[in-house]
N, C-alpha and C positions, 0 to 999 in steps of 0.2 A: 365602451362596453364594460359593464360591471361583472367581475368574476369573483371567485372565492378569495378570502383573505390570504390563504396559502398561495394561490396562483398569483395574486397581486404582489406578494412580498418575496416569493422564492427567487433566488438567483440561480441561474443555470451554471453548470460546471465551467469554471474559468479555464480549466485545463483543456477540456474538449473544445471550447471556443477558440482558444489560442492555437491549438493544434489544427483546427479547421482553417484559420487564417493563414498559417504557415503552409499548409498543404495546397491552398489555393494559389499561393505565390509560386510554389514549386511547380505546380501544373502549368502555370503561365510561363515557365521556362527559366525562372530565377534560380540561381545556385545558392542554396541555403544549407548550412550544417545544422540539421534538425535534431536537437537533443531534447525535444519537449515531451513526447508522448511515452507513457509507461507501457510500451508495447514492444513487439519483436517484429523485425523484418524477416518474413519466412524464407527469403532467399539467403539470409545470413544465419538465422536461427530457426530451422524447420522443426516441427514437432518430431518426436521419435518415429522412425519408420515403422516399427512394429505397432505403435499406437495408431498411426495412419492406416495400416493394413487392417487393424481391428475395426476401425470406423467404416472403411469401405465394405468389409465383410458383413457388418451389421446392417448396412443399408441394402446390400444384396440379399440379405436374409429377410428383408421387408420389415425391419424393426422400426416402424414409422407410426405406431399408434401411441395413445396416451400412456405414460408411465404412471406408477402409483404416486400419490401426492407426496409421500415421504421419500420417494426414490426406490429404485429396484433393490430388493433384498440382496441380490448377488453383489451389487455395488456397495451397499452399506457394509456387507461382510468383508469385501476387499479393502475398503477404507479402514475398517476396524483392525484388520490384520496388518495393514501397512503402518498404521499409527503405533500398534503394539510393537512391531519389529523394529521400527526406526526411531520412535520417540518414547517408547515405554509408556504410552498412554493407553488405557484400557476403557473402551466404551462399547456398550452393548448395541449391536446393529439393530436389535428389535425395537428400541425405543429411545436411544440416546444419540442417534446420528440422523441428520436430515440433509437431503440432497436438494440442490437448487441449480438454477442456470447461472453459475458463478457466485462470487461473494457478495455482490451488491444487494440482491434480494434478501439474503440472510442477515446482513447488517440492518437493513430496513425492518425485517421481521423482529430482530432482537430489540430494537428501539420501540417498535409498536407494542411488543409483548410486555416490556418492563416499565416503560416511561409514560406516566400520565401528564396531562397539561400542567405546567408549573413545577414538575419534578426537576431536581437538580441533576445535570449531567456534567461530569468532570472530564475534560479532554485537554490535551496539550496542543499547542500550535508551534511550529507547523505540523499538521497531520492531515490525512486524506479524508475530507468530506464530513468530519464529525460536526462541524458548524452547521452544515446543511441538514444532516439527519436530525440534529437537535431542533432545528427550525421546523422540520417536518412534523414533529410530535409536540411542538409548542413547549419544549422544555426550557428550563433555566440554564443559561450558558455559564459554566464555571470554568474559566479558561486559565491554563498554565502556559505562560510564555517562556519557552525553554531557551537555553543558552548554548552557544557553540562550545563553550568549555565543558559542557556535559554531553557533547555530541548530539545536542538537540533532543535528548531523551529527558522526560520529566523525572524529578527526584521525589523521594518521600517527603522531604522538607517542603517542597513546593506544593505537594498535594495535600498535606495534613490540614492546612487552614480551611480547605474547601470541603472536607468530608462530612461535616455536620448535616444530616438530613439528606445526603445525596443518594440517588437511586442507581446511577450507572457511572462506572469509571471506564472510559474507553482507552485502551492501550493498544499499541501496534509495535511489534518487534519481530523481525527487522522493520525499520521505520521507512515508510514512504512519507516524506521525500528525501530524507538525509542519507539513506543507505547505511544506517548505524543500528546497533542492537543493545538491549539491556545486558549489563553484566549480571552475574549471579547475585552479587551483593546489592546492586541497585534494585533488582526485582524482588528479592527477599524482603527488603525494607518496605517496599510498597505493599507486598502481600501481608506483612505483619500489621500494617496500618488498617487494611481492610478487615482482617480477622478481629482486631481490637474494636473497630467501629461496629461490626455486626454483633459482637458479644455484648456491646453496651446497649443494644436495642432490645426492646421488649419482645416477647414471643409472638405477639400479634402485629408487630411493627413491620413495615416494609424493609427488606434487607438491601444492602449494597451489593450489586453484581458487577463483575468485571466482563467487559467485552474484550476478548483477546484476539486481535487480528494478526495471524501468523502466516499469511498467504505467501511470504517470501522465506519461510524458515529453513527450507532446504538449501537456499542460496547464501550460505555463510562461507567466508574465506579466511585463509590464514589461521590465526589463533582464535578467531571468533567462534564462540559456542552459543547455540540457541538454547534459551531457557524458557520455561512456561510456568504459570502460577500453580497448576495442579501437581506437577512433579515436585516442585519446591515446597509447596504447602498443601498436602492432601486435604486439609480441612476446607480448602476453597473449592473442592470439586462440585459442591452443590450450588456454588455461586459464580461459576465461570462459564461463559459461552465462547467457544472458539469459532473463528472463521478461517477456512482453509480451502484448498482446491487445486485443480490442475493448471490453472492459467499461467502462473509464473514459474512453477517448478519445471514444467515441460514445454514452455514457450507456446502454450495452447490457449491464448487469450480468447480466440474466436470459437473455441470448442464449447465453452459455456457449461462446465461441470464444476460445481463447488459443493462444499459440505460444511455443516456446523455440528459441533459436538457439545453436549451439555446435559444438565439434569433432565430426566424424562418429562416431568411436568411442564417445564419451559419449552422443551423441544416440541411437545404435543401442541401447545398453543401457537408456536411459530408455524408448525405444519398447517394449522387451521387458517392462519392469515395467508400463507402462500397458496393454499388450495383455492382461495377466492381470487388471487391475483393470477394464478396459472403460471407461476414462475419456476416450473420444473425444468431440469435439464432435458434436452432432446433424448428420445428413447434410444436411438442408435448410438449416440455418444455415451450415454450411461452404460449401455451394454459393452461398448468398446473399452471404457475406462475400467469396468469391473474385470475384464480379461487382462488388460495391460498391467494393472497394479499387482497382479500375481506373478509377473515376469521379472523377478528380482535381478537376475543377471543382466537382462537387457536394460533395466532401469539404471543399474550401476554403471554400465558402459556408457549410456547416454549422458548421465550426469557428470561423469568424469570429463568428457569433452566439453559439454555445455558450460559447466562452471569454470573450467579453465579459460575458455574463450571470453566469457564475461569478465572474469578477474583480470585477464591481460589488458582489456580495454580500460577498465577502471584504474588500474595501476598506471598505465601509460598516460592517461589524462591527468591523474593526480600529480604525477611527476612533472608534467608540463606546466601545471599551475604553480607548483612549488618552484620551478625554475624561474617563472615570471616573478614570483614573490621575492626570490633571492636577488633578482635584478632591480628590485625596488619598486615594482609596480603595485598598485593598490588592490591586490587580489589575495585570496586565500582559499584553502580547500581542506575539508575534513578527511582524515585517513579513511579509505574505503574499508568497510567491514562486511557488508552483506547487500543483498538485493541487486538491483541493476542501476543504482543511483549514486551520484556524488553530490554533496553539498558544497557549492562553490560560491565564493564571494567576489563581487566586482564592485568596488566602492569608488565610483567616479562622480558622485553627486557634488556639485559646486565647481567642477572643472570646466575649462573652456575648450570647445571643439576647434578643429582647424578652421572652420568657417566663422569662428568668432562668437558663436552662441554659447550660453551657459547651460550646462546640464543641471537644471534647478532641482530636480527630484529624481527618485529612483525609477519611476515610469519613463522618464526621459532617458535615463541610462539604458534601460531595457530596449527602448526604441533605437537608441544610438548604436548599441552593439549589434543589433539585427541589421541595421542599415549599413554600417561601416565594416563590420566583421563577418556579416552574413551568418551570424551565430544566433540560434534560437534556443532559449532556455525558458524554464518556467519559474517566475519569481515566487518567492515564499509567500507573498500575500495571497496567492491562489490557494494556499493551504491554511489560511486563517491568520497568518502573521501580519505584522504592520506593513502598510503600503510603502513605507520608507526603509524596510529591511533590505540591505545590500546582498542578501543571500538568495541563491537560486538552486533549483533542482536540475541536474544534468543526467539524462537517461541514456544508457549506451545500447539499448535494445535494437537500435537501427544504425549503429555505428560501423562504418567501414574503416578498417584499420588504416588503410592507405590515406585516408582523409584527415587523420589526427594531426599530422605535421602541417598540412595545409591550413587547418583551422587555427592552429596556434600562431602561424605566421600572420594570418589576417588579424587575429585578436591582438597580437603585440603591436602591430601598426596602429590599430584603433585606440588602444589605451595609452599610447605614448602622447599624452596631452597634458597641458599644464594646469595648475590651480588658478 
């Protein structure tokens, strides 16, 4: 059957595919420590009770009709106030904020609005889905392969050679999949490159825009501080498109309310694209979000508990991997900084299993730790990195604390194998 070139060449989400395989095995009765999906088990991490109450009230009030294409004005105003109070970002709700059903349609709309076929898109790997979105718009892939010593964040030095003629620079901080974030110095250096590049282009030339995915920005821990391009360099306000929303900040992935902020002319075109797709957030959820974002005391109380619970899990698992490393096992882990993720390394390629077979490559290692340790992780190749990368994303959104010790016991037995 002959289909479109896009349909014939597009690869579905490897993360969703892997999560589906693991869930099928769990439903079949298999015990698996599932750290794959970037989601929350609502039995462990429920949405805020006040937010839940607002959603129920909105449905009881029959808020089930079409919302405006750009989102409810009450919600855009609440988002504007929330950003001003908590991040010192000032965006006009009348034309600089767009609401959608989560962050994905907004990212798609940004790519569609800015990138023509053949335009260069700069993105780092590992990162979430930029390779697929670039494929959607038939863009030129300009890839930065990041390093663990830089916490898998791209640097200005790595980006500089790719800037010539580029249309879009896709950045994410805190980073999915590594759970790390830009330092102030790192992001300032990148911002200065973009300003320099745009100043070098003629008045009628296409400018370089930044897509700044900050969906995890509230979830920073310890001494980690979240920074954004517009606060650091106000000159980038006309060239930065933010992606943000409720899904990660409030464990509300299924509620489907996200927002984008940026220059009004770009936001207007994004609105036009999404109006044809019909990718607006549900009316009741928009109404509820507008009401909940005004409840500052309730938000602070929820985040205090929510962030503490996530951070505890991240730290416990980090220390578990560091303990294995100190014992001489071929593992490593990046210090947790933000989000719900850890970057963990399991480097068993070339080693012999107890059954006598050789783990010839990293996919074989992935299958081995799932089989022998019942541990399910997402390999970094699912985020555009090399298929032979020994690094994985570990997500704690469904982690039961009492299972952490069990998991490490199984993992240590599995990795105690020879070269």
